[in-house]
C-alpha positions as CSV (number, residue, x, y, z in Angstrom):
1,X,0.0,0.0,0.0
2,X,1.3,3.4,-0.9
3,X,2.4,5.8,1.8
4,X,0.1,8.8,2.4
5,X,1.6,12.3,2.5
6,X,-0.7,15.0,4.0
7,X,0.6,18.5,3.3
8,X,-0.5,22.0,4.0
9,X,-2.9,22.9,1.2
10,X,-3.0,26.2,-0.7
11,X,0.5,27.0,0.5
12,X,3.7,27.1,-1.5
13,X,5.7,25.9,1.6
14,X,3.3,23.0,2.0
15,X,3.4,22.0,-1.6
16,X,7.2,22.5,-1.6
17,X,7.3,20.0,1.3
18,X,5.1,17.6,-0.6
19,X,7.4,18.0,-3.7
20,X,10.4,17.1,-1.6
21,X,8.7,13.9,-0.3
22,X,7.8,13.0,-3.9
23,X,11.2,13.7,-5.2
24,X,12.7,11.3,-2.6
25,X,10.0,8.5,-2.6
26,X,8.7,8.8,-6.2
27,X,5.4,7.0,-7.0
28,X,5.3,5.2,-3.7
29,X,3.3,8.0,-2.2
30,X,-0.3,9.3,-2.5
31,X,-0.8,13.0,-1.7
32,X,-3.6,14.8,0.1
33,X,-3.9,18.5,0.7
34,X,-4.7,19.1,4.4
35,X,-6.6,22.2,5.8
36,X,-7.2,23.2,9.3
37,X,-10.7,22.4,10.4
38,X,-11.2,19.8,7.7
39,X,-11.6,16.1,8.3
40,X,-8.6,13.8,7.9
41,X,-8.5,11.2,5.1
42,X,-8.7,7.5,5.7
43,X,-5.3,6.4,7.0
44,X,-6.1,2.7,7.7
45,X,-3.1,0.5,7.4
46,X,-0.9,3.2,5.9
47,X,2.4,4.9,6.7
48,X,1.4,8.5,7.0
49,X,3.7,11.5,6.5
50,X,2.4,14.9,7.5
51,X,4.5,17.9,6.2
52,X,4.1,21.5,7.1
53,X,0.8,20.5,8.7
54,X,-0.6,18.5,11.6
55,X,-3.9,17.7,13.3
56,X,-4.9,18.3,16.9
57,X,-3.7,15.7,19.5
58,X,-7.1,14.0,19.9
59,X,-7.4,13.6,16.1
60,X,-3.9,12.2,15.8
61,X,-4.5,9.7,18.6
62,X,-7.6,8.5,16.8
63,X,-5.7,8.2,13.5
64,X,-2.8,6.3,15.3
65,X,-5.2,3.4,16.0
66,X,-5.8,3.1,12.3
67,X,-2.5,4.0,10.6
68,X,0.6,1.8,10.5
69,X,2.7,4.8,11.5
70,X,2.5,8.6,11.5
71,X,5.4,10.9,10.9
72,X,5.0,14.7,11.4
73,X,7.5,17.2,10.0
74,X,6.2,20.6,11.0
75,X,7.3,24.1,12.1
76,X,4.1,25.6,13.5
77,X,4.4,26.8,17.1
78,X,0.8,25.9,18.0
79,X,1.3,22.3,16.7
80,X,4.5,21.9,18.7
81,X,2.9,22.9,21.9
82,X,-0.2,20.8,21.3
83,X,1.8,17.7,20.4
84,X,4.6,18.0,22.9
85,X,3.7,14.7,24.5
86,X,4.4,12.7,21.3
87,X,7.8,11.1,20.6
88,X,10.4,13.2,18.9
89,X,11.9,11.3,15.9
90,X,15.4,12.3,16.7
91,X,15.1,10.7,20.1
92,X,13.6,7.6,18.7
93,X,16.2,6.9,16.0
94,X,19.1,9.1,16.8
95,X,19.2,10.6,13.3
96,X,16.8,12.1,10.8
97,X,15.8,10.2,7.7
98,X,14.6,6.8,9.0
99,X,10.9,6.4,9.6
100,X,9.8,3.0,8.2
101,X,10.1,1.3,11.6
102,X,8.4,4.1,13.4
103,X,5.1,2.2,14.0
104,X,6.9,-0.9,15.2
105,X,9.1,1.0,17.6
106,X,6.3,3.0,19.1
107,X,4.1,-0.1,19.5
108,X,7.0,-1.8,21.4
109,X,7.1,1.2,23.8
110,X,3.3,1.2,24.1
111,X,3.2,4.7,22.6
112,X,0.9,6.2,20.0
113,X,2.2,5.4,16.5
114,X,3.3,9.0,16.0
115,X,6.7,10.5,15.7
116,X,7.4,14.2,15.4
117,X,10.1,16.5,14.2
118,X,9.6,20.2,14.9
119,X,11.9,23.1,14.0
120,X,10.8,26.7,14.2
121,X,14.0,27.8,12.3
122,X,13.1,25.9,9.1
123,X,10.1,26.0,6.9
124,X,8.0,22.9,6.1
125,X,9.6,22.6,2.6
126,X,13.1,22.8,4.1
127,X,12.3,20.3,6.9
128,X,11.0,17.8,4.4
129,X,14.0,18.3,2.1
130,X,16.5,17.9,4.9
131,X,14.7,14.8,6.2
132,X,14.6,12.9,3.0
133,X,17.7,14.2,1.1
134,X,21.4,14.3,1.9
135,X,22.3,17.0,-0.6
136,X,21.8,20.7,-0.1
137,X,18.4,22.1,-0.9
138,X,17.6,23.6,-4.3
139,X,17.7,27.3,-4.5
140,X,13.9,27.6,-5.0
141,X,13.3,25.7,-1.7
142,X,15.6,28.2,0.0
143,X,13.5,31.1,-1.4
144,X,10.2,29.4,-0.4
145,X,11.6,29.1,3.2
146,X,12.8,32.8,3.1
147,X,9.2,34.0,2.3
148,X,7.3,31.5,4.5
149,X,9.4,32.5,7.6
150,X,8.9,36.2,6.5
151,X,12.7,36.8,6.6
152,X,13.4,38.1,3.1
153,X,17.1,37.7,3.6
154,X,17.8,36.3,0.1
155,X,17.8,38.7,-2.9
156,X,14.7,38.6,-5.0
157,X,12.6,36.4,-2.9
158,X,9.4,38.4,-3.2
159,X,9.6,38.5,-7.0
160,X,10.6,34.9,-7.3
161,X,7.7,33.8,-5.2
162,X,5.3,36.0,-7.2
163,X,6.4,34.0,-10.2
164,X,5.9,30.7,-8.4
165,X,2.4,31.7,-7.2
166,X,1.4,32.2,-10.9
167,X,1.7,28.5,-11.5
168,X,-0.7,25.7,-10.3
169,X,0.3,23.3,-7.6
170,X,1.3,20.5,-10.0
171,X,4.2,18.2,-9.4
172,X,5.3,18.0,-13.1
173,X,5.3,21.8,-13.3
174,X,7.2,22.1,-10.0
175,X,9.8,19.6,-11.3
176,X,10.5,22.2,-14.0
177,X,10.4,25.2,-11.6
178,X,12.8,23.6,-9.1
179,X,15.0,21.4,-11.2
180,X,15.2,23.2,-14.6
181,X,14.4,26.9,-14.1
182,X,16.9,29.3,-12.6
183,X,15.9,31.6,-9.8
184,X,17.2,34.4,-12.0
185,X,14.6,33.7,-14.7
186,X,11.9,33.4,-12.1
187,X,12.9,36.7,-10.7
188,X,12.6,38.4,-14.1
189,X,9.2,36.8,-14.6
190,X,8.0,37.9,-11.1
191,X,8.9,41.6,-11.2
192,X,5.8,42.8,-12.9
193,X,3.7,40.1,-11.2
194,X,4.8,41.4,-7.8
195,X,4.2,45.0,-8.7
196,X,0.6,44.2,-9.8
197,X,0.0,42.1,-6.7
198,X,1.0,44.8,-4.3
199,X,-1.0,47.4,-6.3
200,X,-4.1,45.1,-5.9
201,X,-3.4,44.5,-2.2
202,X,-3.1,48.2,-1.4
203,X,-6.2,49.2,-3.4
204,X,-8.2,46.4,-1.7
205,X,-7.1,47.6,1.7
206,X,-8.0,51.2,0.9
207,X,-11.5,50.3,-0.4
208,X,-12.6,47.4,1.8
209,X,-10.7,47.3,5.1
210,X,-12.8,47.7,8.2
211,X,-12.7,46.9,11.9
212,X,-14.2,44.1,14.0
213,X,-13.7,42.4,17.3
214,X,-12.0,39.0,17.3
215,X,-11.4,37.3,20.7
216,X,-11.9,40.6,22.5
217,X,-9.5,42.5,20.3
218,X,-10.7,45.4,18.0
219,X,-8.6,44.8,14.9
220,X,-8.6,45.7,11.1
221,X,-10.1,43.0,8.9
222,X,-10.4,42.5,5.1
223,X,-12.6,40.2,3.1
224,X,-10.0,38.9,0.6
225,X,-8.9,35.7,-1.1
226,X,-6.2,33.7,0.7
227,X,-3.5,34.7,-1.8
228,X,-3.8,38.3,-0.6
229,X,-3.7,37.5,3.1
230,X,0.0,37.5,3.9
231,X,0.8,40.9,2.4
232,X,-2.5,42.5,3.3
233,X,-2.4,41.2,6.8
234,X,1.2,42.4,7.3
235,X,0.3,45.9,6.1
236,X,-2.8,46.2,8.2
237,X,-1.2,44.8,11.4
238,X,1.2,47.7,11.8
239,X,0.6,49.5,15.1
240,X,-2.3,47.0,15.8
241,X,-2.6,43.9,18.1
242,X,-3.0,41.9,14.9
243,X,-5.0,42.0,11.6
244,X,-7.2,39.5,9.9
245,X,-8.2,38.5,6.3
246,X,-11.1,36.2,5.7
247,X,-13.0,34.5,2.9
248,X,-16.1,32.3,2.9
249,X,-16.9,28.9,1.4
250,X,-19.9,26.6,1.8
251,X,-18.1,25.1,4.9
252,X,-17.7,28.4,6.8
253,X,-15.4,31.4,7.1
254,X,-11.7,31.0,7.0
255,X,-9.5,33.6,8.8
256,X,-5.8,34.3,8.3
257,X,-4.3,36.3,11.1
258,X,-1.1,38.4,11.0
259,X,0.8,40.3,13.7
260,X,4.1,42.2,14.0
261,X,6.8,41.5,16.5
262,X,5.5,43.0,19.7
263,X,1.9,42.3,18.7
264,X,-0.3,39.5,19.8
265,X,0.7,35.9,19.4
266,X,-1.9,35.0,16.8
267,X,-1.3,31.2,17.1
268,X,-3.0,31.5,20.5
269,X,-5.9,33.4,18.9
270,X,-6.3,30.8,16.2
271,X,-6.1,28.1,18.7
272,X,-9.2,29.4,20.5
273,X,-11.1,28.5,17.3
274,X,-9.5,25.2,16.6
275,X,-6.8,26.5,14.3
276,X,-3.1,27.2,14.7
277,X,0.1,28.5,13.2
278,X,3.0,30.7,14.1
279,X,3.4,33.6,16.5
280,X,3.0,36.2,13.7
281,X,0.9,34.2,11.2
282,X,-1.9,31.8,11.9
283,X,-5.3,30.8,10.7
284,X,-8.6,29.0,11.5
285,X,-12.0,28.1,10.0
286,X,-15.2,28.9,11.8
287,X,-18.7,27.6,11.0
288,X,-21.3,30.2,10.1
289,X,-23.4,29.1,13.1
290,X,-20.5,29.9,15.4
291,X,-19.7,33.4,14.1
292,X,-21.5,34.9,17.1
293,X,-18.6,33.5,19.3
294,X,-15.9,35.3,17.2
295,X,-15.9,38.5,19.2
296,X,-16.0,36.9,22.7
297,X,-12.9,37.4,24.8
298,X,-11.2,34.1,25.3
299,X,-9.4,32.7,28.3
300,X,-6.1,30.9,28.0
């Protein structure tokens, strides 16, 4: 039976992590895009790899009774705190890169069939690359990490990622982007795309931003597609506790939260509503019937 890789959906870092797994394991893996607040797929009898994504502890414990083994490679602060009781992979095996015997080992220790590797200094794509590969990461993986961690230490990251975002999340296409295209060519392609993107973001903020109360905080919010949320949230969060962007589907309303250093830890805010993420970037989905709870002040 093929292994099952669950990766963070609608996210370049998440898909980059999935690509790194596929590049290492080939056709021996089936892929599933995971989203916070969505149900997990059937994992019965399978070796499961979660990259740049995880479920809440109670969900993982339930999945562990069905799966052969579960390996989690993640860098989200809220997930690390929620899953701190699970077995770190490094302590289990003494080195990264060996997971096939995870289920057997955990069973022998009477532990849930779950191993974790968390690192807040690496993105999901870089974690997956380093775990499954011995050689240095491709340049594009480095730029994906640079943006996902919101560092922008590498030249041209914003433009390179703008070019990447113009392509669908397709493995064959990403083989070309990562293995054949140079970051220089992606930078040239992304200059105009980034300029247009930021123009749209700023115009959207000027025309549609408003304020609301989330978890007791009066903050700026914007109804916008997820691909505007990082830049728009970052702009709106300046001199604020945090900012939020949201969009709606038939399942409910999805929020992306952003804060500045010195602002609120938005992973905590997202956690109140069943979501998670990082200190300065997090998200959650809330059912329409529960929107009346959105403004209520929460207790840690």
